[in-house]
C-alpha positions as CSV (number, residue, x, y, z in Angstrom):
1,M,-15.6,1.0,22.4
2,E,-15.3,-1.8,19.9
3,R,-11.7,-2.7,18.8
4,K,-11.3,-3.5,15.2
5,H,-8.2,-4.8,13.5
6,T,-6.8,-3.1,10.5
7,I,-3.8,-3.0,8.2
8,N,-0.8,-0.7,7.9
9,I,0.9,-0.3,4.5
10,E,4.5,0.9,4.6
11,G,6.8,2.0,1.8
12,A,10.3,3.4,1.5
13,V,12.3,4.7,-1.4
14,A,15.2,2.7,-2.7
15,L,18.7,3.9,-1.8
16,A,21.3,4.5,-4.6
17,G,24.2,2.1,-4.8
18,G,22.5,-1.0,-3.3
19,G,24.2,-3.3,-5.8
20,A,22.6,-6.6,-6.7
21,R,20.6,-6.4,-3.4
22,K,18.4,-3.2,-3.1
23,T,18.4,-1.3,0.1
24,F,15.7,1.0,1.3
25,D,15.4,4.1,3.4
26,W,13.1,2.5,6.1
27,S,13.9,5.2,8.6
28,N,12.0,7.6,6.4
29,K,9.2,5.3,5.4
30,I,5.6,6.4,4.7
31,V,3.0,4.6,6.8
32,L,-0.7,4.6,6.0
33,Q,-3.3,2.8,8.1
34,L,-6.3,1.5,6.3
35,T,-9.8,1.8,7.8
36,V,-11.9,-1.4,8.0
37,Q,-13.9,-0.3,4.9
38,E,-10.7,0.5,3.0
39,A,-9.4,-3.0,3.8
40,Y,-12.5,-4.5,2.3
41,Q,-12.0,-2.3,-0.8
42,L,-8.4,-3.5,-1.1
43,L,-9.6,-7.1,-0.9
44,A,-12.1,-6.4,-3.7
45,L,-9.2,-5.0,-5.8
46,L,-7.0,-8.0,-5.1
47,E,-9.8,-10.3,-6.1
48,N,-10.3,-8.4,-9.4
49,K,-13.7,-7.1,-8.6
50,I,-12.4,-3.5,-9.2
51,R,-9.4,-2.3,-11.2
52,S,-8.2,0.6,-9.1
53,L,-8.7,2.5,-5.9
54,R,-7.5,5.7,-4.2
55,F,-7.6,6.6,-0.5
56,D,-6.9,10.2,0.4
57,G,-6.7,12.3,3.6
58,H,-4.8,9.9,5.8
59,G,-2.4,10.8,8.6
60,R,-2.5,13.5,11.3
61,E,-2.1,16.2,8.7
62,H,-4.4,14.5,6.2
63,D,-1.5,14.6,3.8
64,K,-1.2,10.9,2.8
65,S,-2.7,9.0,0.0
66,L,-2.6,5.4,-1.4
67,Q,-3.3,4.6,-5.0
68,I,-3.4,1.1,-6.3
69,E,-4.1,0.0,-9.9
70,F,-4.2,-3.4,-11.6
71,Q,-2.1,-3.2,-14.7
72,D,-2.7,-6.5,-16.6
73,S,0.1,-8.6,-14.9
74,H,0.7,-6.7,-11.6
75,Y,-0.7,-4.3,-9.1
76,Y,0.9,-0.8,-9.0
77,F,1.0,0.6,-5.4
78,R,1.8,4.2,-4.9
79,L,2.1,5.8,-1.4
80,I,2.1,9.6,-1.4
81,Q,2.7,12.1,1.3
82,R,2.7,15.9,0.7
83,G,6.2,17.3,0.5
84,R,7.9,13.9,0.1
85,V,9.0,11.6,-2.8
86,A,6.2,9.2,-3.7
87,V,6.9,5.5,-3.1
88,A,5.9,3.3,-6.0
89,V,6.0,-0.5,-5.9
90,P,4.9,-2.9,-8.6
91,V,3.5,-6.2,-7.1
92,R,3.0,-9.3,-9.2
93,A,-0.4,-10.8,-8.9
94,V,1.0,-14.0,-7.4
95,D,2.9,-12.0,-4.8
96,A,-0.3,-10.3,-3.7
97,I,-1.8,-13.6,-2.5
98,P,-0.3,-13.2,1.0
99,F,-1.9,-9.7,1.2
100,Q,-5.3,-11.3,0.5
101,S,-4.6,-13.9,3.3
102,L,-3.7,-11.1,5.7
103,L,-6.9,-9.1,4.8
104,Y,-9.1,-12.2,5.4
105,K,-7.5,-12.8,8.8
106,Q,-8.1,-9.2,9.8
């Protein structure tokens, strides 16, 4: 069996009352593991070859999704799991560069 490296994407909702420094509910995070092919597609998005993507049917219950869209100055990541609050994170294009580096290393 060939072992292939992949990427996990994790997201958590912000907790109320975090003050100037936001805190997040990491104990209830949503974790989605990309397939090798999805990692390539994410790299294409981060290199502006496509403007959006959506991955459905992840997790043991096939109840997780990831949506990413480029919105002029930033990428909008959205992690969704059935029955839970969606986690939405805007990521500036410049802040996505480390993601690209990680994808290339994998």
